C-alpha positions as CSV (number, residue, x, y, z in Angstrom):
1,X,-0.1,0.0,-0.1
2,X,2.7,2.7,0.6
3,X,4.4,1.7,-2.8
4,X,1.0,2.6,-4.0
5,X,0.8,5.8,-2.1
6,X,4.0,6.4,-3.9
7,X,2.7,5.7,-7.2
8,X,-0.2,8.3,-6.9
9,X,2.1,11.0,-5.0
10,X,0.9,14.2,-4.2
11,X,-2.7,12.8,-4.2
12,X,-3.7,16.5,-2.9
13,X,-2.9,18.0,-6.3
14,X,-4.8,15.1,-8.4
15,X,-8.4,15.6,-9.4
16,X,-9.7,11.9,-10.1
17,X,-7.8,8.9,-9.4
18,X,-9.3,5.3,-10.3
19,X,-8.1,2.3,-9.0
20,X,-9.1,-0.7,-11.4
21,X,-8.4,-4.1,-11.1
22,X,-9.9,-7.6,-11.3
23,X,-12.8,-8.8,-8.4
24,X,-11.3,-9.4,-5.4
25,X,-7.7,-8.0,-6.0
26,X,-8.2,-5.4,-3.0
27,X,-9.4,-2.2,-4.5
28,X,-11.7,-1.3,-1.6
29,X,-9.2,-2.2,0.8
30,X,-6.4,0.0,-1.2
31,X,-8.6,2.8,-1.5
32,X,-9.7,3.1,2.6
33,X,-5.7,2.6,3.3
34,X,-4.7,5.5,1.0
35,X,-7.2,7.5,2.6
36,X,-5.7,6.7,6.0
37,X,-2.3,7.4,4.8
38,X,-3.2,11.1,3.2
39,X,-5.9,12.2,5.8
40,X,-3.5,14.9,7.2
41,X,-3.4,16.5,3.5
42,X,-7.2,17.2,3.5
43,X,-8.3,19.7,6.2
44,X,-11.9,18.8,5.6
45,X,-11.5,15.1,5.8
46,X,-11.8,12.0,4.1
47,X,-15.3,10.9,3.3
48,X,-16.0,7.4,1.9
49,X,-19.2,6.3,0.0
50,X,-20.2,2.6,-0.6
51,X,-22.1,2.1,-3.8
52,X,-21.9,-1.9,-4.1
53,X,-25.5,-2.1,-2.3
54,X,-26.9,0.3,-4.7
55,X,-28.6,-1.3,-7.7
56,X,-30.4,1.4,-9.1
57,X,-28.5,4.2,-11.0
58,X,-31.2,6.7,-9.7
59,X,-30.1,5.9,-6.1
60,X,-26.6,7.0,-6.6
61,X,-26.9,10.4,-6.0
62,X,-28.9,10.1,-2.6
63,X,-26.3,7.8,-1.4
64,X,-23.7,10.0,-1.7
65,X,-25.4,12.9,-0.6
66,X,-26.5,10.8,2.5
67,X,-22.8,9.8,3.0
68,X,-21.7,13.7,2.8
69,X,-24.9,14.9,4.9
70,X,-25.8,17.3,1.8
71,X,-29.3,18.4,2.0
72,X,-30.7,20.2,-1.0
73,X,-32.4,23.7,-0.6
74,X,-35.4,24.4,-2.4
75,X,-35.3,24.1,-6.2
76,X,-31.8,22.4,-6.0
77,X,-31.0,18.9,-7.5
78,X,-29.2,16.4,-5.6
79,X,-26.2,16.8,-7.8
80,X,-26.5,20.5,-7.3
81,X,-26.7,20.1,-3.6
82,X,-23.4,17.7,-3.7
83,X,-21.5,20.3,-5.6
84,X,-22.6,23.0,-3.6
85,X,-21.8,21.2,-0.4
86,X,-18.3,20.2,-1.8
87,X,-17.4,23.8,-2.8
88,X,-14.6,25.5,-0.9
89,X,-13.9,22.0,1.0
90,X,-10.4,20.8,0.8
91,X,-11.4,17.2,1.0
92,X,-10.9,13.3,-0.5
93,X,-14.0,11.6,-1.4
94,X,-13.6,8.0,-1.8
95,X,-16.4,6.6,-4.2
96,X,-16.1,2.5,-3.8
97,X,-17.6,-0.2,-6.5
98,X,-18.6,2.1,-9.2
99,X,-18.6,-0.3,-12.0
100,X,-22.3,-1.5,-12.0
101,X,-23.7,2.4,-12.0
102,X,-20.7,3.9,-13.5
103,X,-22.8,6.3,-16.0
104,X,-24.3,7.9,-12.6
105,X,-20.9,8.1,-11.2
106,X,-19.6,9.7,-14.3
107,X,-21.9,12.8,-14.2
108,X,-21.4,13.6,-10.7
109,X,-17.8,13.4,-11.2
110,X,-17.6,15.5,-14.2
111,X,-19.8,18.1,-12.3
112,X,-17.4,18.1,-9.0
113,X,-14.2,18.3,-10.9
114,X,-15.9,21.4,-12.9
115,X,-17.1,23.1,-10.0
116,X,-15.0,22.2,-6.9
117,X,-11.3,22.9,-7.8
118,X,-10.3,21.5,-4.1
119,X,-11.9,18.2,-4.1
120,X,-9.8,15.1,-4.8
121,X,-11.7,12.2,-6.0
122,X,-10.7,8.6,-5.4
123,X,-12.8,6.0,-7.3
124,X,-12.8,2.1,-7.5
125,X,-13.9,0.2,-10.4
126,X,-13.6,-2.6,-12.5
127,X,-13.2,-0.2,-15.3
128,X,-11.9,3.4,-15.7
129,X,-14.4,6.2,-15.4
130,X,-13.0,7.9,-18.7
131,X,-13.3,11.5,-17.4
132,X,-11.3,14.2,-18.3
133,X,-7.7,14.4,-16.0
134,X,-8.2,10.9,-14.7
135,X,-5.1,9.0,-13.3
136,X,-6.0,5.1,-13.8
137,X,-4.2,3.1,-11.2
138,X,-4.2,-0.6,-11.8
139,X,-4.4,-2.6,-8.6
140,X,-2.0,-5.7,-9.4
141,X,-2.5,-9.1,-7.8
142,X,-0.2,-10.0,-4.8
143,X,3.1,-11.2,-5.5
144,X,3.9,-14.5,-4.0
145,X,5.8,-13.4,-0.9
146,X,2.7,-11.1,0.4
147,X,0.2,-13.9,-1.3
148,X,1.6,-16.7,1.0
149,X,1.8,-14.7,4.0
150,X,-1.7,-13.5,3.4
151,X,-2.7,-17.3,3.4
152,X,-0.9,-18.3,6.3
153,X,-2.2,-15.1,8.5
154,X,-6.2,-16.2,7.5
155,X,-5.4,-20.1,8.0
156,X,-4.4,-19.2,11.3
157,X,-7.3,-17.2,12.2
158,X,-9.7,-19.8,10.9
159,X,-7.4,-22.5,12.8
160,X,-5.7,-21.6,15.9
161,X,-3.5,-25.0,15.5
162,X,-2.4,-24.0,12.3
163,X,1.3,-24.3,11.9
164,X,2.6,-24.7,8.2
165,X,5.2,-27.4,7.5
166,X,7.7,-27.2,4.9
167,X,5.9,-29.3,2.4
168,X,2.7,-27.1,3.4
169,X,4.4,-24.0,2.4
170,X,5.3,-25.3,-0.9
171,X,1.7,-26.2,-1.4
172,X,0.5,-22.5,-0.2
173,X,2.8,-21.1,-3.0
174,X,1.1,-23.2,-5.5
175,X,-2.4,-22.6,-4.3
176,X,-1.5,-18.6,-4.4
177,X,0.0,-18.9,-7.4
178,X,-2.9,-20.7,-9.5
179,X,-5.1,-18.2,-7.9
180,X,-3.6,-15.7,-9.4
181,X,-2.4,-13.7,-6.1
182,X,-5.8,-12.6,-5.9
183,X,-6.7,-11.7,-2.3
184,X,-10.1,-12.6,-1.8
185,X,-9.6,-16.0,-3.3
186,X,-6.6,-16.7,-1.2
187,X,-8.7,-15.5,1.9
188,X,-11.6,-17.9,0.9
189,X,-9.2,-20.8,0.3
190,X,-7.4,-20.1,3.5
191,X,-10.8,-20.3,5.3
192,X,-10.9,-24.2,4.2
193,X,-7.7,-24.9,6.4
194,X,-10.5,-26.0,9.3
195,X,-10.9,-28.9,7.4
196,X,-8.2,-29.5,4.5
197,X,-4.8,-29.5,4.6
198,X,-2.9,-27.2,1.9
199,X,-2.0,-30.0,-0.2
200,X,-5.6,-31.4,-0.2
201,X,-6.8,-27.6,-1.1
202,X,-4.2,-27.5,-4.0
203,X,-5.6,-30.9,-5.4
204,X,-9.1,-29.7,-5.6
205,X,-8.6,-26.1,-7.2
206,X,-9.7,-27.4,-10.5
207,X,-13.2,-26.9,-8.9
208,X,-12.3,-23.9,-7.2
209,X,-15.9,-22.3,-7.9
210,X,-17.4,-25.2,-5.7
211,X,-14.5,-25.1,-3.2
212,X,-13.9,-21.4,-2.7
213,X,-17.2,-20.3,-1.0
214,X,-18.3,-19.0,2.4
215,X,-16.5,-16.1,3.8
216,X,-18.5,-15.9,7.0
217,X,-21.7,-14.2,7.7
218,X,-22.2,-10.4,6.7
219,X,-20.6,-8.6,4.1
220,X,-21.4,-8.4,0.5
221,X,-22.9,-11.6,-1.1
222,X,-20.3,-11.6,-4.0
223,X,-17.6,-11.6,-1.7
224,X,-18.9,-14.8,0.0
225,X,-18.0,-17.0,-3.0
226,X,-15.3,-17.0,-5.8
227,X,-18.0,-17.6,-8.4
228,X,-20.5,-14.6,-7.4
229,X,-17.5,-12.5,-7.3
230,X,-16.6,-13.4,-11.3
231,X,-20.3,-13.4,-12.0
232,X,-20.8,-9.8,-11.0
233,X,-18.3,-8.8,-13.6
234,X,-19.6,-11.1,-16.1
235,X,-23.1,-9.7,-15.9
236,X,-21.8,-6.3,-16.4
237,X,-20.8,-7.1,-20.0
238,X,-23.0,-6.6,-23.1
239,X,-24.0,-9.9,-24.5
240,X,-21.2,-9.9,-27.6
241,X,-18.5,-9.0,-25.1
242,X,-20.0,-12.0,-22.7
243,X,-19.7,-14.0,-25.9
244,X,-15.8,-13.3,-27.0
245,X,-14.8,-13.5,-23.0
246,X,-16.1,-17.2,-22.9
247,X,-14.2,-17.9,-26.2
248,X,-11.2,-16.6,-25.0
249,X,-11.4,-19.4,-22.2
250,X,-9.8,-21.9,-25.0
251,X,-6.7,-20.0,-24.9
252,X,-3.8,-20.9,-22.0
253,X,-1.2,-18.2,-21.1
254,X,-1.2,-15.4,-23.4
255,X,-2.2,-14.8,-26.6
256,X,-2.4,-12.1,-29.4
257,X,-5.0,-10.2,-31.2
258,X,-4.3,-12.2,-34.4
259,X,-5.0,-15.4,-32.4
260,X,-8.4,-13.8,-30.9
261,X,-9.7,-13.2,-34.2
262,X,-8.8,-16.4,-35.9
263,X,-10.4,-18.4,-33.2
264,X,-13.0,-16.4,-31.5
265,X,-14.8,-14.8,-35.1
266,X,-18.4,-16.0,-36.3
267,X,-21.7,-16.8,-34.8
268,X,-22.4,-13.4,-33.2
269,X,-18.9,-12.0,-32.8
270,X,-17.6,-10.3,-35.9
271,X,-13.7,-10.7,-36.4
272,X,-13.5,-6.7,-37.2
273,X,-15.3,-6.1,-33.7
274,X,-12.8,-8.3,-31.8
275,X,-10.4,-5.5,-31.3
276,X,-13.0,-3.2,-29.4
277,X,-14.4,-5.9,-27.6
278,X,-11.0,-7.0,-26.2
279,X,-10.5,-3.1,-25.5
280,X,-13.7,-3.4,-23.6
281,X,-12.8,-6.8,-21.7
282,X,-9.3,-4.9,-20.6
283,X,-11.1,-1.7,-19.2
284,X,-13.4,-4.2,-17.4
285,X,-10.5,-5.9,-15.9
286,X,-11.5,-9.1,-17.5
287,X,-8.5,-9.4,-19.9
288,X,-5.2,-8.2,-18.9
289,X,-3.2,-6.5,-21.6
290,X,0.8,-6.4,-21.7
291,X,3.4,-5.0,-23.9
292,X,6.0,-7.1,-25.0
293,X,8.2,-5.3,-27.5
294,X,6.2,-3.8,-30.2
295,X,3.2,-6.1,-29.7
296,X,0.4,-6.3,-27.3
297,X,-0.2,-9.5,-25.6
298,X,-3.7,-10.8,-23.8
299,X,-4.3,-13.1,-21.2
300,X,-7.2,-14.1,-18.7
301,X,-6.3,-14.9,-15.0
302,X,-6.9,-18.4,-14.3
303,X,-9.9,-18.0,-12.3
304,X,-11.5,-15.6,-14.9
305,X,-10.3,-18.2,-17.7
306,X,-12.1,-21.5,-15.8
307,X,-15.6,-19.3,-15.5
308,X,-15.1,-18.6,-19.0
309,X,-14.8,-22.0,-19.8
310,X,-17.8,-23.1,-17.7
311,X,-19.7,-20.6,-19.9
312,X,-18.6,-22.1,-23.1
313,X,-19.7,-25.4,-21.9
314,X,-23.2,-24.1,-21.4
315,X,-23.2,-22.6,-25.0
316,X,-21.8,-26.3,-26.2
317,X,-19.2,-24.6,-28.1
318,X,-16.0,-26.0,-26.6
319,X,-15.1,-28.4,-28.9
320,X,-15.6,-26.0,-32.1
321,X,-13.5,-23.5,-30.7
322,X,-11.0,-25.9,-29.3
323,X,-10.9,-27.4,-32.7
324,X,-10.2,-23.8,-34.4
325,X,-7.5,-23.5,-31.5
326,X,-5.7,-26.4,-32.5
327,X,-6.0,-25.7,-36.4
328,X,-4.3,-22.3,-35.6
329,X,-1.6,-23.2,-33.1
330,X,-0.8,-26.5,-35.1
331,X,0.0,-24.0,-38.2
332,X,1.9,-21.7,-35.9
333,X,4.1,-24.7,-34.8
334,X,4.8,-25.7,-38.4
335,X,5.8,-22.2,-39.0
336,X,8.1,-21.3,-36.2
337,X,9.7,-24.9,-36.3
338,X,10.7,-24.0,-39.8
339,X,11.9,-20.6,-39.0
340,X,13.9,-21.6,-35.9
341,X,16.7,-23.0,-38.3
342,X,17.1,-19.7,-39.8
343,X,19.1,-16.4,-39.1
344,X,15.6,-15.3,-37.1
345,X,16.5,-17.9,-34.6
346,X,16.5,-15.1,-31.6
347,X,12.9,-13.6,-32.9
348,X,11.3,-16.9,-33.1
349,X,12.5,-18.2,-29.9
350,X,10.6,-15.3,-28.3
351,X,7.7,-16.2,-30.3
352,X,7.9,-19.6,-29.1
353,X,8.1,-18.6,-25.4
354,X,4.9,-16.4,-25.7
355,X,2.9,-19.2,-27.4
356,X,4.5,-22.0,-25.5
357,X,1.1,-22.5,-23.2
358,X,-1.0,-22.6,-26.2
359,X,1.1,-24.9,-28.1
360,X,1.1,-27.4,-25.2
361,X,-2.7,-27.0,-24.9
362,X,-3.5,-27.4,-28.5
363,X,-1.2,-30.6,-28.4
364,X,-3.3,-32.1,-25.6
365,X,-6.4,-31.4,-27.4
366,X,-5.0,-33.3,-30.4
367,X,-3.8,-36.2,-28.2
368,X,-7.7,-36.0,-26.5
369,X,-9.1,-35.9,-29.9
370,X,-7.2,-38.9,-31.4
371,X,-5.5,-36.3,-34.0
372,X,-2.4,-38.4,-34.2
373,X,-1.0,-36.9,-37.2
374,X,-1.4,-33.4,-35.8
375,X,-0.1,-34.3,-32.6
376,X,3.0,-35.7,-34.1
377,X,3.8,-33.0,-36.5
378,X,3.6,-30.5,-33.7
379,X,6.2,-32.6,-31.5
380,X,8.4,-32.8,-34.5
381,X,7.8,-28.9,-35.3
382,X,8.6,-28.1,-31.6
383,X,11.3,-30.6,-30.9
384,X,14.3,-28.4,-31.5
385,X,13.0,-25.6,-29.1
386,X,11.9,-27.9,-26.4
387,X,15.4,-29.4,-26.2
388,X,17.2,-26.0,-26.9
389,X,15.2,-24.5,-24.0
390,X,15.7,-27.5,-21.8
391,X,11.7,-27.8,-21.6
392,X,11.0,-30.7,-19.5
393,X,7.3,-30.3,-20.1
394,X,7.9,-31.0,-23.6
395,X,9.6,-34.5,-22.8
396,X,6.7,-35.5,-21.1
397,X,4.3,-34.3,-24.1
398,X,7.0,-36.5,-26.5
399,X,6.3,-39.8,-24.0
400,X,2.6,-39.1,-24.0
401,X,2.6,-39.1,-27.8
402,X,4.5,-42.0,-28.1
403,X,2.3,-44.0,-25.9
404,X,-0.6,-42.9,-27.8
405,X,0.6,-43.8,-31.4
406,X,1.9,-47.1,-29.8
407,X,-1.8,-47.8,-28.9
408,X,-2.9,-46.7,-32.3
409,X,0.0,-49.0,-34.3
410,X,1.5,-45.8,-35.4
411,X,5.1,-45.3,-35.7
412,X,7.3,-41.8,-36.3
413,X,10.9,-42.1,-36.4
414,X,11.0,-38.3,-36.0
415,X,9.1,-38.5,-32.5
416,X,11.4,-41.5,-31.3
417,X,14.4,-39.4,-32.2
418,X,13.3,-36.5,-30.0
419,X,12.9,-39.0,-27.3
420,X,16.2,-40.5,-28.0
421,X,17.6,-37.0,-27.5
422,X,15.9,-36.6,-24.1
423,X,17.2,-39.9,-23.1
424,X,20.7,-38.6,-24.1
425,X,20.1,-35.4,-21.9
426,X,19.1,-37.5,-19.3
427,X,22.3,-39.6,-19.4
428,X,20.7,-42.6,-20.4
429,X,22.6,-43.8,-23.5
430,X,21.4,-47.3,-23.7
431,X,18.0,-46.0,-23.8
432,X,18.8,-43.8,-26.8
433,X,20.4,-46.7,-28.4
434,X,17.4,-48.6,-27.9
435,X,14.8,-46.1,-29.3
436,X,16.6,-45.0,-32.3
437,X,17.9,-48.5,-33.5
438,X,14.2,-49.3,-33.7
439,X,13.5,-46.3,-35.5
440,X,16.0,-46.4,-38.2
441,X,14.2,-49.1,-40.3
442,X,11.1,-46.6,-40.7
443,X,12.7,-43.2,-41.1
444,X,12.2,-41.3,-44.3
445,X,14.9,-39.2,-45.9
446,X,14.6,-36.3,-43.7
447,X,14.2,-38.1,-40.4
448,X,17.2,-40.3,-41.3
449,X,20.0,-37.8,-40.0
450,X,18.6,-37.1,-36.8
451,X,18.0,-40.9,-35.8
452,X,21.5,-41.7,-36.7
453,X,22.9,-38.9,-35.0
454,X,21.3,-39.7,-31.8
455,X,22.0,-43.6,-32.3
456,X,25.9,-42.5,-32.5
457,X,25.9,-40.1,-30.1
458,X,24.1,-42.9,-27.9
459,X,27.1,-45.2,-29.0
460,X,29.7,-43.1,-28.0
461,X,28.1,-41.9,-24.8
462,X,27.9,-45.8,-23.8
463,X,31.8,-46.4,-24.8
464,X,31.0,-48.1,-28.0
465,X,33.1,-45.6,-30.1
466,X,34.1,-48.1,-32.4
467,X,30.3,-48.8,-33.5
468,X,29.9,-44.7,-33.5
469,X,33.0,-44.6,-36.1
470,X,31.6,-46.8,-38.3
471,X,28.2,-44.7,-38.8
472,X,30.1,-41.7,-39.7
473,X,30.4,-42.8,-43.7
474,X,26.8,-42.9,-43.9
475,X,26.4,-39.4,-41.9
476,X,28.9,-37.8,-44.2
477,X,27.0,-38.8,-47.2
478,X,23.8,-37.1,-45.7
479,X,26.0,-34.0,-45.1
480,X,27.2,-34.0,-48.6
481,X,23.8,-34.8,-50.1
482,X,21.2,-32.1,-51.3
483,X,19.2,-32.5,-48.4
484,X,17.7,-29.3,-46.8
485,X,20.3,-28.1,-44.1
486,X,17.3,-27.9,-41.8
487,X,17.4,-31.6,-41.3
488,X,21.4,-32.0,-41.4
489,X,21.7,-30.4,-37.7
490,X,22.4,-33.7,-36.1
491,X,24.9,-34.7,-38.7
492,X,26.7,-31.5,-38.3
493,X,27.2,-32.0,-34.8
494,X,27.9,-35.5,-34.6
495,X,30.6,-36.0,-36.8
496,X,33.1,-34.0,-35.5
497,X,32.0,-35.1,-31.9
498,X,32.7,-38.7,-32.8
499,X,36.1,-38.0,-34.2
500,X,37.4,-35.7,-31.2
501,X,41.1,-36.7,-30.9
502,X,41.6,-38.6,-34.4
503,X,43.0,-37.4,-37.8
504,X,39.4,-37.0,-39.2
505,X,38.7,-34.3,-36.6
506,X,40.2,-31.3,-38.4
507,X,38.2,-31.6,-41.7
508,X,35.0,-32.4,-40.0
509,X,35.5,-29.3,-38.0
510,X,36.1,-27.5,-41.0
511,X,33.0,-28.4,-42.3
512,X,30.9,-27.4,-39.2
513,X,32.6,-24.1,-39.3
514,X,31.7,-23.7,-42.8
515,X,27.9,-24.8,-42.3
516,X,27.6,-22.3,-39.2
517,X,28.8,-19.1,-41.1
518,X,26.3,-20.1,-43.9
519,X,23.4,-20.7,-41.5
520,X,24.4,-17.7,-39.2
521,X,22.2,-19.0,-36.5
522,X,23.6,-18.7,-32.6
523,X,22.8,-22.6,-31.9
524,X,25.0,-23.7,-34.6
525,X,27.8,-20.9,-33.6
526,X,27.4,-22.4,-30.2
527,X,27.8,-25.8,-31.3
528,X,30.8,-25.2,-33.4
529,X,32.8,-22.9,-30.8
530,X,31.9,-25.7,-28.0
531,X,33.2,-28.5,-30.5
532,X,36.3,-26.2,-31.9
533,X,37.0,-25.9,-27.9
534,X,36.8,-29.7,-27.3
535,X,39.1,-30.1,-30.4
536,X,41.8,-28.0,-29.0
537,X,41.6,-30.0,-25.8
538,X,42.2,-33.3,-27.6
539,X,45.0,-32.1,-29.9
540,X,48.5,-33.5,-28.9
541,X,49.4,-29.9,-27.5
542,X,46.4,-28.8,-26.2
543,X,45.6,-25.3,-26.4
544,X,43.3,-24.5,-22.9
545,X,43.3,-20.7,-23.5
546,X,41.6,-21.3,-27.0
547,X,39.4,-23.7,-25.6
548,X,38.5,-21.6,-22.7
549,X,38.1,-18.5,-25.5
550,X,36.0,-20.7,-27.7
551,X,33.9,-22.3,-24.6
552,X,32.9,-18.6,-23.6
553,X,31.8,-17.6,-27.0
554,X,29.4,-20.7,-27.2
555,X,28.0,-19.6,-24.1
556,X,27.4,-16.1,-25.2
557,X,26.0,-17.4,-28.2
558,X,23.3,-19.9,-26.9
559,X,22.7,-17.4,-24.2
560,X,21.7,-14.7,-26.8
561,X,18.5,-16.9,-27.7
562,X,18.0,-18.0,-23.8
563,X,19.3,-21.7,-24.8
564,X,20.7,-23.8,-22.3
565,X,24.5,-23.2,-21.9
566,X,25.2,-26.3,-19.8
567,X,26.8,-28.5,-22.6
568,X,29.1,-25.3,-23.3
569,X,29.8,-24.6,-19.7
570,X,30.9,-28.4,-19.1
571,X,33.4,-27.9,-22.0
572,X,34.6,-24.8,-20.1
573,X,35.2,-26.4,-17.1
574,X,37.0,-29.3,-18.5
575,X,39.5,-26.7,-20.0
576,X,39.7,-25.0,-16.7
577,X,40.2,-28.5,-14.8
578,X,42.8,-29.8,-17.1
579,X,44.7,-26.5,-17.2
580,X,44.4,-26.3,-13.2
581,X,43.0,-22.7,-13.7
582,X,42.4,-20.5,-11.0
583,X,38.7,-20.2,-11.2
584,X,38.2,-24.0,-11.8
585,X,36.8,-25.0,-8.3
586,X,34.2,-21.9,-8.1
587,X,33.3,-22.7,-11.8
588,X,32.8,-26.6,-11.5
589,X,30.6,-25.9,-8.5
590,X,28.1,-23.5,-10.1
591,X,27.9,-25.7,-13.2
592,X,27.5,-29.0,-11.5
593,X,24.8,-27.3,-9.3
594,X,23.1,-25.9,-12.2
595,X,23.2,-29.0,-14.4
596,X,21.7,-31.2,-11.5
597,X,19.0,-28.5,-10.6
598,X,18.0,-29.3,-14.2
599,X,18.6,-32.9,-13.9
600,X,21.0,-32.8,-17.1
601,X,22.1,-36.3,-16.4
602,X,25.0,-36.4,-19.2
603,X,26.2,-33.1,-18.2
604,X,26.4,-34.1,-14.6
605,X,28.2,-37.1,-15.2
606,X,31.1,-35.6,-17.4
607,X,31.7,-32.6,-15.0
608,X,32.1,-35.5,-12.4
609,X,34.8,-36.9,-14.7
610,X,36.5,-33.9,-14.4
611,X,36.3,-33.3,-10.6
612,X,39.0,-35.2,-9.4
613,X,41.4,-33.0,-11.4
614,X,40.1,-30.1,-9.3
615,X,40.1,-31.8,-5.8
616,X,42.9,-34.2,-6.0
617,X,45.8,-32.5,-4.7
618,X,44.0,-30.8,-1.8
619,X,41.4,-33.9,-1.1
620,X,42.7,-37.0,-2.7
621,X,40.2,-39.1,-0.7
622,X,37.0,-36.8,-2.2
623,X,38.7,-37.4,-5.6
624,X,39.1,-41.4,-5.1
625,X,35.1,-41.0,-4.1
626,X,34.4,-39.4,-7.1
627,X,36.4,-41.9,-9.2
628,X,34.5,-44.5,-7.8
629,X,31.4,-43.8,-8.7
630,X,32.5,-42.8,-12.4
631,X,34.1,-46.0,-13.1
632,X,30.8,-47.7,-12.9
633,X,29.7,-46.6,-16.3
634,X,31.5,-46.3,-19.9
635,X,33.1,-42.9,-20.4
636,X,31.0,-40.8,-22.9
637,X,32.0,-38.1,-25.0
638,X,34.5,-40.1,-27.1
639,X,38.1,-39.5,-27.5
640,X,37.5,-36.1,-25.5
641,X,36.1,-38.2,-22.7
642,X,38.8,-40.6,-22.7
643,X,41.5,-38.0,-22.2
644,X,39.6,-36.6,-19.0
645,X,39.0,-40.2,-17.8
646,X,42.8,-40.9,-18.1
647,X,43.9,-37.3,-16.6
648,X,41.4,-38.0,-13.6
649,X,42.4,-41.7,-12.8
650,X,46.1,-40.6,-12.9
651,X,45.2,-37.7,-10.4
652,X,44.0,-40.6,-7.9
653,X,46.4,-43.5,-8.3
654,X,47.8,-44.9,-5.0
655,X,44.9,-43.3,-3.2
656,X,42.6,-45.4,-0.5
657,X,40.5,-48.2,-2.3
658,X,38.1,-47.8,0.6
659,X,37.2,-44.1,-1.0
660,X,36.5,-45.7,-4.4
661,X,34.3,-48.2,-2.7
662,X,32.5,-45.7,-0.9
663,X,31.8,-43.7,-4.4
664,X,30.9,-47.1,-6.1
665,X,27.9,-47.5,-3.8
666,X,26.6,-44.0,-4.3
667,X,23.9,-43.1,-6.8
668,X,23.7,-39.7,-8.7
669,X,22.1,-37.8,-6.2
670,X,24.5,-39.0,-3.1
671,X,27.4,-38.4,-5.4
672,X,26.5,-34.9,-6.7
673,X,25.8,-33.9,-2.9
674,X,29.1,-35.2,-1.9
675,X,30.8,-33.5,-4.9
676,X,29.2,-30.1,-4.2
677,X,29.9,-30.7,-0.4
678,X,33.6,-31.2,-1.3
679,X,33.7,-28.1,-3.7
680,X,32.2,-26.1,-0.9
681,X,35.0,-27.1,1.7
682,X,37.6,-26.1,-0.7
683,X,36.2,-23.0,-1.5
684,X,35.7,-22.1,2.1
685,X,39.7,-23.0,2.6
686,X,40.9,-20.8,-0.2
687,X,38.5,-17.9,0.9
688,X,39.9,-18.4,4.5
689,X,43.8,-18.0,3.4
């Protein structure tokens, strides 16, 4: 509230300030608190009039006059009496809940502004008044910290024994997020704490309108249930706006005007009217508009969206609108998937980010309706972005799509290769090999490069380097073919990776560099610089400075499109570890923690391969423990990995076999915790010295 007061600083010099926002967001509370904050600035007082109970516009003037104690003289209208009473007074008039009688309020406010230069008005409404000189301040939803504080406070008031556990707090955070930080919804949810735990509440939020009801006796009826709060705003809309609002409920996350026009057009709503109808919904706080660069995006709060979804179901229009939604976003996925492999990659990634929730929702609808061809096409179109951004939800969708395809007897090599990529990311080389080995037989020409590339990377990661090398002539033939470069990316990446440490590596790197220069894509540049760094480390005379420089360039390139830099960072840590760089310990610690947070298995394992080089001198037993873990699996990353393994093993020769046995008994979670603790000890020792 203090921040809000600062936003309307020097309130006494303002004429009209309207606090807007969705139902239950706390407009009334904000207005009254501002009144208390500025009461000393108005010598004739702060006056509050509440219009929520007023259902007839003709009663607005009498309600405000009664609150002020204004009495009309003979021949004077109520409006004249109110203005006459206000003249010469240095006062703040708060008019609360104006949206349902807004025309009557606007008429009076305009008269007060024109005739009473010393009066300031604060109005609360779900839409602006639209009067001259009006300052509109949108009351935002609560930030998570304050939302959680409100929930716990109200829950404790409802149940004096309420003491949230750490698991409860995690559930409460999710509850507050899903309720969009709306104070009224949070308070209604917290009141349920007498009979439901936070986890049980969270599980039932899909039925929030049934769950969140009963705010105690007294007060406004629309504040007794969440449904009534939303219905109050909905009923103030014109029928055409209601119809559009219902249709907008098919969107997930944000959407733009073009999508709304394509999906919501027809049968009562004309496409050319949608821009004005959305503007009206934004004004009435039913839709939120946000500026993103030069474009405007829109969204419905989840509570509003669920209400609209119910109304759309009542109209029996849900299936039709979701079909239109699927058609639009499957087409968009196809377009973005092609554009991602162009120099416009950065712009395309931003668009993918904006529309990701809708792409996921459209794909889910494709699975629900059995549109497997569309579902598979969408997965292939979004695959590169999903792995580039490390979108774990994309991995989950791939698996659901594979399950649906298997049940229908449908096969897709492209889909299988994407599943293989995620298996590699998870550090499960054997699964990647299994998936792609089966997919090769039914791969078409455009799918073949990726399937073969993933299989070769899987073989190399499993220590079966000879088999991976044997596949290179076939990949090279694809590289040299007339196939569109869009489909060759995995071939470009795989050949130099497999050849690292061999005479064939140099020519493979050269053709990769030429490819990156042709495509001018940040992802290709990052991949090229990363492999150049690894090549520098596998030369007979390693160039550590060049490897570090190339790694940093790779990191910068992939970060320019907000892609995951972990593979480039792992190469950086390798160069630092091999050269005993002064920043090796801190950098390894940071990258290992990040890789573990993202569950990037292959990166975790390769950092663990490097760590004995970093910790052996100060803590040989810790190094031996880590070696004990890494010895359980075949060395990955081909010749590059073999060099790191050899150096690490040499660094701990002669150390305790007991320490190695301890590491060999650990799982990945345990060894990462052990390694992070060892690195923390080294960092603390260095800081102390």
